[in-house]
C-alpha positions as CSV (number, residue, x, y, z in Angstrom):
1,M,28.9,132.5,86.7
2,R,25.1,131.1,87.4
3,S,24.1,134.4,88.7
4,E,25.8,136.2,85.9
5,I,23.4,134.1,83.6
6,C,20.4,134.4,85.5
7,V,20.5,138.4,85.5
8,I,21.3,138.3,81.8
9,A,17.8,136.3,81.0
10,I,16.0,138.6,83.5
11,F,17.1,141.5,81.6
12,A,16.5,140.4,78.4
13,L,12.6,139.5,79.3
14,L,12.3,142.9,80.4
15,V,13.9,144.3,77.3
16,V,11.6,142.0,75.2
17,G,8.3,143.1,77.3
18,S,9.1,146.8,76.9
19,S,9.9,146.6,73.2
20,G,6.9,144.8,72.5
21,R,4.4,147.3,74.4
22,S,6.4,150.1,72.3
23,R,6.0,148.2,69.3
24,A,2.2,148.1,69.9
25,R,1.8,151.4,70.0
26,A,3.9,152.8,67.5
27,E,2.2,150.5,65.3
28,T,5.0,148.7,63.9
29,V,4.2,145.2,62.7
30,Q,6.9,142.6,63.0
31,P,6.9,139.1,61.4
32,S,5.1,136.6,63.5
33,S,8.1,134.3,63.3
34,S,10.4,136.8,65.5
35,L,7.4,136.6,68.0
36,G,7.3,132.7,68.2
37,K,10.8,132.6,68.7
38,C,10.9,135.2,71.2
39,E,8.0,133.2,73.4
40,V,10.5,130.1,72.9
41,I,13.0,131.8,74.3
42,R,11.2,133.4,77.1
43,D,10.0,130.0,78.4
44,K,13.6,128.3,77.9
45,L,15.0,131.2,80.2
46,A,12.0,130.9,82.3
47,K,13.0,127.3,82.8
48,Y,17.2,128.1,83.2
49,Q,15.8,131.1,85.8
50,S,14.1,127.9,88.0
51,V,17.2,125.7,87.5
52,C,19.3,128.6,88.6
53,K,17.0,129.2,91.8
54,K,17.4,125.9,92.7
55,I,21.2,125.4,92.4
56,I,22.4,128.6,93.9
57,Q,20.1,129.0,96.9
58,D,22.6,130.8,98.8
59,R,22.9,133.4,96.0
60,R,19.1,134.3,97.2
61,R,20.3,137.7,98.4
62,H,21.5,138.8,94.8
63,I,18.2,137.5,92.9
64,Q,16.3,139.6,95.1
65,I,18.9,142.6,94.4
66,Y,17.9,141.8,90.9
67,D,14.4,141.9,91.5
68,N,14.7,145.1,92.9
69,L,16.2,146.4,90.3
70,A,13.6,144.8,87.7
71,R,10.8,147.1,90.0
72,N,13.1,150.1,89.7
73,L,13.2,149.4,85.8
74,Q,9.3,148.9,85.5
75,F,9.0,152.4,87.7
76,N,11.3,154.0,85.4
77,N,9.9,152.3,82.4
78,T,7.5,155.9,81.3
79,H,10.7,157.7,81.6
80,L,12.8,155.3,79.2
81,Q,9.6,154.8,76.9
82,S,10.9,157.5,74.8
83,T,14.3,156.7,75.0
84,I,13.3,153.0,73.8
85,I,11.4,154.1,71.1
86,E,14.4,156.1,69.9
87,H,16.3,153.0,70.2
88,A,13.8,150.7,68.6
89,A,15.6,150.6,65.2
90,T,18.7,149.6,67.3
91,I,17.0,146.8,69.2
92,I,15.4,145.4,65.9
93,S,18.6,145.5,64.0
94,R,20.2,143.6,67.3
95,N,17.9,140.8,66.7
96,D,20.6,138.9,65.4
97,L,22.0,139.1,68.9
98,L,19.3,137.4,70.6
99,V,20.2,134.3,67.9
100,N,23.7,133.9,69.5
101,C,22.0,134.6,72.7
102,E,19.8,131.4,72.0
103,R,23.2,129.6,70.7
104,E,24.9,130.7,73.8
105,A,22.2,129.6,75.9
106,K,22.2,126.2,74.4
107,E,25.9,126.1,75.1
108,R,25.1,127.0,78.6
109,E,22.2,124.6,78.9
110,K,25.0,122.0,78.1
111,K,27.6,123.3,81.2
112,L,24.5,123.4,83.5
113,C,24.2,119.7,82.6
114,S,27.7,119.2,83.0
115,L,27.7,120.9,86.7
116,G,24.5,118.9,87.4
117,I,26.6,115.6,86.9
118,A,29.6,117.1,88.6
119,L,27.0,117.9,91.4
120,N,25.6,114.7,91.4
121,S,29.4,113.1,91.5
122,T,30.3,115.4,94.6
123,L,26.9,114.6,96.2
124,I,28.1,110.9,95.9
125,Q,31.4,111.8,97.4
126,L,30.0,113.6,100.3
127,R,27.9,110.5,101.0
128,E,30.8,108.2,100.7
129,S,32.7,110.7,102.9
130,N,30.0,110.6,105.4
131,E,30.0,107.0,105.6
132,T,33.9,107.7,106.4
133,V,33.5,110.0,108.8
134,A,30.8,107.5,110.5
135,A,33.3,104.7,110.1
136,L,36.4,106.9,111.9
137,S,34.1,107.8,114.7
138,S,33.2,104.4,115.4
139,Q,37.0,104.0,115.3
140,N,37.7,106.8,117.2
141,A,35.0,105.6,120.0
142,L,37.3,102.2,120.4
143,L,40.0,104.3,120.2
144,E,38.7,106.7,123.5
145,S,38.2,103.2,125.1
146,E,41.5,101.7,124.6
147,L,42.8,105.0,125.9
148,S,40.6,104.9,129.1
149,E,42.0,101.2,129.5
150,K,45.5,102.6,128.7
151,K,45.1,105.8,131.5
152,A,44.3,102.8,133.8
153,E,47.3,100.5,133.0
154,I,49.2,104.0,133.4
155,D,48.2,104.7,136.9
156,K,49.0,100.9,138.0
157,Q,52.4,101.3,136.3
158,N,52.7,105.0,138.2
159,E,51.5,103.3,141.7
160,T,54.3,100.2,140.5
161,I,57.4,103.0,139.9
162,D,56.4,105.0,143.2
163,A,56.8,101.4,144.9
164,L,59.7,101.1,142.9
165,S,61.1,104.5,143.6
166,T,60.8,103.8,147.5
167,L,62.7,100.5,147.2
168,V,65.5,101.9,145.0
169,G,65.8,104.8,148.2
170,N,65.9,101.9,150.3
171,Q,68.4,100.4,148.3
172,N,70.7,103.5,147.8
173,S,71.0,103.6,151.4
174,S,72.4,100.5,151.6
175,V,74.6,100.6,148.4
176,L,75.8,103.7,150.5
177,E,76.6,101.7,153.2
178,L,78.4,99.2,151.0
179,K,80.1,101.9,149.7
180,Q,81.3,103.0,152.7
181,A,82.1,99.2,153.4
182,N,83.9,99.0,150.2
183,M,86.1,101.8,150.9
184,L,87.5,100.1,154.0
185,Q,88.1,97.0,151.9
186,L,89.9,98.7,149.4
187,K,92.0,100.6,151.8
188,E,92.9,96.6,153.3
189,L,93.4,95.5,149.7
190,A,95.9,98.6,149.0
191,D,97.8,97.3,152.2
192,H,97.7,93.8,150.8
193,Q,99.0,94.9,147.4
194,N,101.8,96.6,149.0
195,T,102.5,93.7,150.9
196,I,102.2,91.8,147.6
197,N,104.5,93.8,145.6
198,M,107.2,93.8,148.6
199,L,107.1,89.9,148.6
200,Q,107.1,90.1,144.7
201,A,110.2,92.4,144.7
202,E,111.9,89.8,147.3
203,L,110.9,86.9,145.2
204,V,112.6,89.2,141.8
205,R,115.6,89.2,143.6
206,S,115.3,85.8,144.9
207,N,115.1,84.5,141.5
208,A,118.1,86.8,140.5
209,A,120.2,85.3,143.3
210,V,118.6,81.8,142.1
211,E,119.4,82.6,138.4
212,A,123.0,83.8,139.2
213,L,123.7,80.6,141.1
214,G,122.2,78.5,138.1
215,K,124.5,80.1,135.9
216,Q,127.3,79.5,138.4
217,N,126.4,76.4,138.4
218,D,126.2,75.9,134.9
219,E,129.6,77.5,134.8
220,L,130.8,74.9,137.1
221,R,129.6,72.2,135.3
222,A,130.9,73.1,132.0
223,Q,134.2,73.7,133.5
224,L,133.8,69.9,135.2
225,S,132.9,68.8,131.4
226,A,135.9,70.6,129.9
227,S,138.2,69.0,132.7
228,N,136.8,65.6,131.9
229,A,137.7,66.3,128.6
230,S,140.8,67.0,129.3
231,I,141.6,64.3,131.5
232,K,140.1,62.0,128.9
233,H,142.4,63.7,126.7
234,L,145.6,63.4,129.1
235,N,144.6,59.9,129.4
236,E,144.9,59.3,125.7
237,L,147.6,61.1,125.6
238,V,149.3,59.1,127.9
239,E,148.2,56.2,126.3
240,G,149.6,57.4,123.0
241,Y,152.7,58.6,124.7
242,G,152.7,54.9,126.1
243,S,152.2,53.1,122.7
244,C,153.8,55.8,120.6
245,C,157.5,53.9,120.3
246,Q,155.7,51.3,118.6
247,A,152.9,53.2,116.7
248,S,153.9,55.3,113.4
249,S,150.5,55.1,112.1
250,C,146.6,54.5,113.1
251,V,146.7,51.0,112.0
252,A,148.4,49.8,115.4
253,F,144.9,51.7,117.0
254,G,142.3,49.5,115.2
255,A,139.0,50.8,114.9
256,S,139.5,54.2,116.5
257,N,137.9,57.5,115.7
258,T,139.9,59.5,118.1
259,V,143.2,61.3,118.3
260,H,146.5,59.3,119.2
261,M,150.1,60.1,119.5
262,I,152.3,58.5,116.7
263,Q,156.3,58.5,116.3
264,V,157.1,58.5,112.7
265,S,160.8,58.0,111.8
266,G,162.8,61.2,110.6
267,V,160.3,63.3,112.7
268,P,161.8,64.3,115.9
269,D,158.9,64.3,118.4
270,P,155.8,62.2,118.5
271,F,152.8,64.5,117.4
272,Q,148.7,63.9,117.4
273,V,146.6,62.6,114.7
274,L,143.0,61.8,114.2
275,C,142.2,58.3,113.1
276,N,139.1,57.2,111.3
277,S,137.5,54.0,111.0
278,Q,133.9,55.0,109.5
279,L,134.6,56.1,106.0
280,A,136.7,53.1,104.3
281,G,138.0,50.7,107.0
282,N,140.2,50.5,110.0
283,G,143.8,52.6,110.4
284,W,143.4,55.5,108.2
285,T,145.4,58.7,109.1
286,V,143.3,62.3,108.5
287,I,145.7,64.4,106.8
288,Q,144.0,67.2,106.0
289,R,140.1,68.0,106.7
290,R,137.6,70.5,105.6
291,I,134.2,71.1,107.4
292,N,133.0,74.3,108.4
293,G,135.4,76.9,107.4
294,E,136.8,77.9,110.6
295,V,140.4,77.4,109.7
296,D,141.7,79.7,106.8
297,F,144.0,77.7,104.3
298,Y,145.2,80.4,102.3
299,R,148.5,80.1,104.1
300,S,152.5,80.6,103.9
301,W,155.0,77.8,103.1
302,D,156.6,77.5,106.1
303,E,152.6,77.0,107.9
304,Y,152.0,74.2,105.2
305,K,155.7,73.1,105.9
306,R,154.7,72.5,110.0
307,G,151.0,72.1,109.6
308,F,148.2,74.1,111.1
309,G,144.8,73.8,112.8
310,N,143.3,71.1,115.4
311,V,143.0,67.5,114.7
312,T,139.5,67.8,116.7
313,G,138.5,70.1,113.9
314,E,139.9,71.6,110.4
315,F,143.7,71.0,109.6
316,F,146.2,70.1,107.6
317,I,149.1,67.8,109.1
318,G,152.2,69.2,107.6
319,L,154.1,68.4,104.8
320,E,157.2,67.4,106.5
321,R,155.4,64.9,108.2
322,L,153.5,63.6,105.4
323,H,157.3,63.2,103.4
324,H,158.4,61.2,106.3
325,M,155.1,59.0,106.7
326,T,155.0,58.3,102.9
327,K,159.0,58.1,102.3
328,D,159.6,54.5,103.5
329,T,156.8,53.0,104.0
330,P,154.4,52.9,100.4
331,Q,150.8,54.7,101.6
332,Q,147.3,54.4,99.8
333,L,145.6,58.0,99.7
334,Y,141.7,58.1,100.5
335,V,139.9,61.6,99.3
336,W,136.4,61.7,100.9
337,L,134.0,64.7,99.1
338,E,130.3,65.8,100.3
339,D,128.6,68.5,98.7
340,F,125.6,70.9,100.5
341,S,122.8,68.5,99.2
342,N,124.9,66.0,101.4
343,N,125.8,63.6,98.2
344,T,129.0,62.0,98.9
345,R,131.7,60.5,96.8
346,Y,135.1,59.1,97.0
347,A,138.8,58.5,95.2
348,S,141.5,56.4,96.3
349,F,144.9,55.7,95.0
350,D,147.1,52.8,96.1
351,D,150.7,54.4,96.1
352,F,151.0,57.6,97.7
353,K,154.2,59.4,98.0
354,I,155.5,63.1,99.0
355,G,159.1,64.1,98.3
356,S,161.4,66.1,100.8
357,E,161.3,69.9,100.5
358,Q,164.5,70.1,98.7
359,E,162.0,68.3,96.5
360,A,159.3,71.2,97.0
361,Y,157.0,68.5,98.7
362,A,156.7,67.2,95.3
363,L,153.6,64.5,94.7
364,L,156.0,61.6,93.6
365,S,153.4,59.4,93.3
366,L,150.1,58.6,93.5
367,G,149.2,54.8,92.1
368,K,146.1,53.4,90.7
369,H,142.9,55.6,90.6
370,Q,139.5,53.9,91.6
371,G,136.1,55.3,93.2
372,T,132.9,56.8,92.6
373,V,134.4,60.0,91.3
374,G,137.1,60.6,88.5
375,D,140.6,61.6,88.6
376,A,140.8,65.1,89.4
377,M,144.8,64.6,90.2
378,R,145.8,63.4,87.2
379,M,147.4,66.5,86.1
380,N,149.1,67.0,89.6
381,R,151.3,63.6,89.5
382,G,155.1,64.7,89.7
383,Q,154.2,68.7,90.9
384,K,155.5,70.8,93.2
385,F,153.8,72.0,96.2
386,T,153.1,75.8,95.7
387,T,151.7,78.5,97.9
388,F,151.4,82.0,97.6
389,D,154.9,82.8,98.4
390,Q,156.5,79.7,96.6
391,D,155.5,79.4,93.2
392,N,156.7,76.2,91.9
393,D,153.7,75.2,89.4
394,A,154.3,74.5,85.6
395,D,152.3,77.8,85.0
396,E,155.0,80.3,83.6
397,V,152.8,83.5,83.9
398,N,150.7,82.9,87.0
399,N,151.1,82.0,90.6
400,C,148.3,79.0,90.9
401,A,147.7,79.5,94.8
402,E,147.0,83.2,94.2
403,L,144.8,82.3,91.1
404,R,142.9,79.5,93.1
405,H,143.0,81.2,96.7
406,G,144.7,78.1,98.2
407,A,147.7,75.7,98.1
408,W,148.3,72.4,96.1
409,W,150.5,70.5,93.5
410,Y,149.4,72.5,90.9
411,D,150.6,72.0,87.3
412,H,148.7,74.9,85.0
413,C,146.4,75.0,88.0
414,G,144.8,71.6,87.4
415,Y,141.2,70.1,88.2
416,S,141.6,69.9,92.0
417,N,141.5,72.6,94.6
418,L,141.1,70.8,98.2
419,N,143.0,73.9,100.1
420,G,140.8,76.4,98.5
421,F,138.6,79.0,99.7
422,Y,135.7,77.7,102.0
423,A,132.2,78.7,100.4
424,E,128.6,77.6,100.3
425,A,128.0,75.8,96.8
426,D,127.8,78.0,93.6
427,L,130.5,80.4,93.7
428,E,130.0,84.1,92.3
429,Y,132.0,85.2,89.6
430,D,134.7,86.9,91.3
431,Y,135.5,83.6,93.5
432,A,134.8,80.9,90.5
433,D,137.6,78.3,90.6
434,K,138.8,79.5,94.2
435,G,136.7,77.2,96.3
436,I,137.0,73.8,97.5
437,F,136.4,71.6,94.0
438,W,137.1,68.3,92.8
439,A,136.0,68.8,89.0
440,D,133.9,66.0,87.4
441,D,131.4,66.1,85.1
442,D,129.3,63.4,86.8
443,F,129.4,65.5,90.1
444,H,130.7,69.2,90.1
445,E,132.8,71.5,88.4
446,S,135.3,73.9,89.7
447,D,132.7,76.8,90.3
448,Y,131.1,74.6,93.2
449,S,132.7,74.7,96.6
450,L,132.2,71.6,98.5
451,K,131.0,71.4,101.8
452,S,133.4,68.8,103.6
453,V,136.8,67.2,102.5
454,I,138.6,64.3,104.4
455,M,142.0,63.3,102.7
456,M,143.2,60.0,104.6
457,I,146.4,57.6,104.0
458,R,146.9,54.0,105.1
459,P,150.1,52.1,104.7
460,K,149.7,49.1,102.3
461,V,149.4,46.0,104.1
462,S,147.3,42.8,103.8
463,K,143.6,43.2,105.2
464,E,144.5,40.3,107.4
465,T,146.6,42.9,109.3
466,L,143.9,44.9,109.5
């Protein structure tokens, strides 16, 4: 751009010079003001040419070309004078272009000033860059010094590595020897392990034999314990048989809580009874017990007549025996109840009596009630005993033994059912009123099945006798 401005300026000077000479020859008089302006423009363009030469030193070659062009133009000036004269009128008409050139020259002067400022800024940046380069050169020297030191250290480390490599080679030889020794030891260890496995197998067989002997020992101990229990039971039976002719109830055995033999008038043979002195004092004979549900109480008339179960577990003593036990000697009845929360209650009656089979083993008497639970047998007085195959209850429609899944002195099925279905606590709908219940507002209703029940009798005698 700057070279173009210089070329335009030189061309304008040449044109103006040649036009002046042409005008002198043609004796054409121009206004003095135009000549003054041309002189001013010539001075300014000379200054711009000087600035351009200083700024664009690397473009001298182009300037020389432009000088050669100017000389060529002067050389050809004579030839061009006639053409210039012809175009003089055109050049005069284009004086306005000179004005425009002046305006453009001013604008370009401003641009040259900005370029000068930019050049100064570039020079400052160049100086700063030189300073940075000097600093980097100094750092580079330091780094080269450090690099030399590092190279020296690396050389020392390489020497150390060579020494270590030699040492590792020696150690590898040692390791190889150790591996060979280790292989021999592993072989010996495998032999020892085989021996250990054989010994362990022998130990397992020995342990199995010991365990089998232990089981045999436990079985023998169990058999011995059972034999001791049988001997104890036989001794008790012998003791009972020795006194059976005199004992008709547990009163004769005092504070006993075990099984004895008694002889009751009207019953052909002596029989076993369970005595209890823990719940209500001495001399009580257990006639019915429910504790775990292992015995089914939904049984026939004949089974209830004879009795069933085991006196050491759950059982019913039998209606025929119960009739003869209560026939001649007035008896007390004691009923003990326990729920699944281990809450206990009792009810006692002072005149318990059962009729004969001809009377369907009717509950002839209960006497006066007392205890910690209400009288749930109040509706059973005078009622006959009912089983699923002997319907003797007062209900004309239903067999209460079937309805209550038990056997009892039912009237219209009543409020007690101590021979009912054994279940745990609250009964499901299908078994409601079929469990072991003693209905009482302050204890449990008929939809709750009790955990344990014990019925006991004892002759009505004075406390001094007991």
